[in-house]
RODO-2510 file (C-alpha; in nm, 4 decimals, decimal comma):
residues 189
     n   res          X          Y          Z
     1     m    10,3280     7,3809     8,9412
     2     v    10,4032     7,6916     9,1498
     3     r    10,1140     7,9365     9,1748
     4     p    10,1860     8,2912     9,0583
     5     s    10,2584     8,5255     9,3464
     6     l     9,9957     8,7844     9,4316
     7     i    10,2465     9,0423     9,3127
     8     e    10,2671     8,8714     8,9719
     9     q     9,8881     8,8478     8,9612
    10     a     9,8602     9,2209     9,0356
    11     f    10,0976     9,2983     8,7489
    12     a     9,9010     9,0677     8,5176
    13     i     9,5821     9,2739     8,5520
    14     l     9,7585     9,6084     8,5046
    15     p     9,7533     9,7215     8,1400
    16     d    10,1196     9,8212     8,1341
    17     g    10,2581     9,6550     8,4465
    18     a    10,4922     9,8903     8,6258
    19     t    10,4013    10,1789     8,3982
    20     t    10,0524    10,1715     8,5510
    21     i    10,1831    10,1600     8,9101
    22     n    10,4344    10,4400     8,8413
    23     p    10,2929    10,6314     8,5436
    24     r    10,5260    10,9287     8,5919
    25     f    10,8493    10,7241     8,5902
    26     r    11,0080    10,9437     8,3219
    27     q    10,9192    11,2692     8,5016
    28     d    11,1256    11,4445     8,7665
    29     g    11,0953    11,2470     9,0883
    30     g    10,9301    10,9482     8,9195
    31     n    11,2544    10,7528     8,9265
    32     r    11,3207    10,8357     9,2936
    33     n    10,9883    10,7221     9,4426
    34     c    11,0557    10,3568     9,5196
    35     t    10,8886    10,3763     9,8615
    36     r    10,5640    10,5068     9,7106
    37     v    10,5815    10,2484     9,4323
    38     t    10,6353     9,9672     9,6855
    39     a    10,3255    10,0797     9,8779
    40     a    10,1250    10,1081     9,5549
    41     l    10,2205     9,7583     9,4427
    42     e    10,1217     9,6144     9,7823
    43     l     9,7834     9,7851     9,7521
    44     a     9,7474     9,6515     9,3964
    45     t     9,7914     9,2981     9,5327
    46     r     9,4922     9,3730     9,7559
    47     g     9,2797     9,4605     9,4529
    48     y     9,3131     9,8368     9,4333
    49     s     9,3675    10,0476     9,1274
    50     v     9,6724    10,2380     9,2504
    51     a     9,9372    10,4740     9,1160
    52     a    10,2340    10,6358     9,2880
    53     t    10,3318    10,9977     9,2390
    54     p    10,6894    11,1133     9,1944
    55     r    10,8907    11,1890     9,5037
    56     l    10,8442    11,5592     9,5660
    57     a    10,9523    11,5806     9,9304
    58     p    11,2379    11,4354    10,1355
    59     d    11,0165    11,1601    10,2775
    60     n    11,1454    10,8659    10,0772
    61     n    11,2697    10,6525    10,3649
    62     t    11,1721    10,3477    10,5653
    63     r    11,0536    10,5477    10,8665
    64     w    10,8017    10,7414    10,6555
    65     f    10,6971    10,4214    10,4792
    66     a    10,6342    10,2255    10,8023
    67     r    10,4328    10,4982    10,9721
    68     h    10,1427    10,4464    10,7277
    69     w    10,0789    10,0804    10,8254
    70     i     9,9510     9,9374    11,1555
    71     q     9,9279     9,5990    11,3180
    72     e     9,5986     9,4561    11,4418
    73     d     9,6779     9,5895    11,7916
    74     g     9,7211     9,9442    11,6531
    75     a    10,1002     9,9514    11,6851
    76     v    10,3344    10,0595    11,4065
    77     r    10,5866     9,7911    11,3126
    78     a    10,9444     9,8875    11,2312
    79     f    11,1594     9,7424    10,9550
    80     e    11,3649     9,4430    11,0711
    81     p    11,7293     9,3828    10,9832
    82     g    11,7945     9,0810    10,7640
    83     p    12,0982     8,8538    10,7406
    84     s    12,3953     8,9708    10,5360
    85     t    12,3967     8,7271    10,2414
    86     k    12,1405     8,6349     9,9790
    87     s    12,1097     8,2713    10,0881
    88     t    12,0774     8,3517    10,4591
    89     f    11,8346     8,6386    10,3907
    90     v    11,6023     8,4169    10,1862
    91     a    11,6337     8,1284    10,4364
    92     h    11,5574     8,3696    10,7218
    93     l    11,2300     8,4823    10,5627
    94     l    11,1328     8,1257    10,4689
    95     d    11,1967     8,0076    10,8263
    96     l    11,0046     8,2875    10,9984
    97     f    10,7047     8,3527    10,7760
    98     p    10,4268     8,1533    10,6068
    99     d    10,3757     8,1039    10,2363
   100     g    10,2074     8,4134    10,0957
   101     a    10,3787     8,6615    10,3289
   102     r    10,4584     8,9862    10,1440
   103     f    10,7300     9,2360    10,2274
   104     a    10,8815     9,5726    10,1523
   105     v    11,2570     9,5107    10,1230
   106     a    11,4915     9,8072    10,1565
   107     t    11,8550     9,8153    10,0539
   108     p    12,0946    10,1089    10,0889
   109     e    11,9806    10,2352     9,7472
   110     h    11,6314    10,1037     9,6771
   111     m    11,3043     9,9549     9,8048
   112     f    11,1028     9,6828     9,6314
   113     n    10,8378     9,4171     9,6990
   114     a    10,8841     9,0483     9,7765
   115     e    10,6553     8,7539     9,8453
   116     l    10,7088     8,4006     9,9713
   117     v    10,5644     8,1528     9,7222
   118     a    10,6052     7,7745     9,7523
   119     g    10,9462     7,7888     9,9193
   120     h    11,0798     8,0716     9,7019
   121     l    11,1164     8,4449     9,7453
   122     v    10,9569     8,6283     9,4512
   123     v    11,1102     8,9749     9,4157
   124     a    10,9285     9,2452     9,2188
   125     d    10,9848     9,6100     9,1338
   126     g    10,7077     9,8365     9,0126
   127     q    10,9211    10,1457     8,9629
   128     s    10,9913    10,0935     8,5941
   129     a    10,8376     9,8634     8,3344
   130     r    11,1872     9,7287     8,2711
   131     y    11,1768     9,4963     8,5728
   132     a    10,8049     9,4352     8,6129
   133     a    10,6727     9,1341     8,7965
   134     n    10,9671     8,9113     8,8763
   135     a    11,3136     9,0518     8,9428
   136     p    11,5053     8,7735     9,1225
   137     h    11,8341     8,9230     9,0056
   138     y    11,7868     9,2117     9,2508
   139     l    11,9293     8,9963     9,5267
   140     d    12,2366     8,9242     9,3090
   141     y    12,3496     9,2880     9,2931
   142     p    12,6564     9,3520     9,5138
   143     a    12,5103     9,6926     9,6131
   144     v    12,2259     9,5101     9,7939
   145     w    12,4781     9,3579    10,0326
   146     v    12,6816     9,6724    10,1127
   147     r    12,4823     9,6498    10,4326
   148     p    12,2195     9,3852    10,4988
   149     p    11,8725     9,4650    10,3615
   150     i    11,5906     9,5418    10,6011
   151     y    11,2336     9,4252    10,5565
   152     l    10,8805     9,4960    10,6720
   153     r    10,6089     9,2332    10,6431
   154     l    10,3059     9,3996    10,4811
   155     d    10,0361     9,1395    10,4138
   156     d     9,9259     9,1316    10,7785
   157     l     9,9259     9,5115    10,8245
   158     t     9,6433     9,7595    10,7676
   159     p     9,7145    10,0796    10,5762
   160     l     9,6312    10,3999    10,7620
   161     p     9,4290    10,6834    10,6045
   162     s     9,7513    10,8851    10,5819
   163     l     9,8807    10,6425    10,3173
   164     a     9,6472    10,7841    10,0530
   165     g     9,7818    11,1371    10,0860
   166     w    10,1448    11,0255    10,1088
   167     l    10,1140    10,7869     9,8165
   168     t     9,9347    11,0144     9,5734
   169     g    10,0307    11,3575     9,6950
   170     d     9,6725    11,4504     9,7814
   171     v     9,3937    11,2886     9,9768
   172     g     9,1581    11,3074     9,6765
   173     g     9,4112    11,0801     9,5042
   174     i     9,3881    10,8693     9,1934
   175     w     9,3057    10,5339     9,3435
   176     g     9,0351    10,3467     9,5277
   177     p     8,9012     9,9989     9,5875
   178     v     8,8228     9,7863     9,2853
   179     s     8,7033     9,4831     9,4788
   180     q     8,4749     9,4254     9,7721
   181     t     8,7288     9,2042     9,9501
   182     d     8,9204     9,5004    10,0953
   183     d     8,7060     9,8028    10,1697
   184     m     8,9501    10,0869    10,2274
   185     t     8,7196    10,3743    10,1406
   186     d     8,8184    10,5362    10,4712
   187     l     9,1649    10,5955    10,3274
   188     t     9,0381    10,8798    10,1110
   189     d     8,8079    11,0410    10,3708
***
């Protein structure tokens, strides 16, 4: 039996799945905030009670997303280009990364979360409750392959304090740690 991905587990504890991660989906900007939602869902997998605000500024891109995460050595990691077909993209991630690796995957139109689980790539989208925990069909959309997707491994990165303000729109934000396993209280200082 394949264990549920951490992404699926994060959705399971949220009262309304994606609606909790992106509570303002139906409001202006709440359906154009996929980068904030992707960050929020990654933080939810780490045990945080997190919500993304609508996109209110022109900062919804991979460069802005990546600048809020650092490697152990303090460097910022850039998104990497992936292969140009679904099968080679999935095989590429499976070959390079261990089971449990989590990613932000960006296509020309959208960003979403993914996780390697028991030889499979679990794809999830927290932007609307319609897709919720497992959205494998995302990689079947022709629009994904207009140009190859890019990805950023997240599970081995540390979020910077700036993520709180970017994610919620203010440093006093609406989220914080809910477990002792990841103490990120410095994010809201």
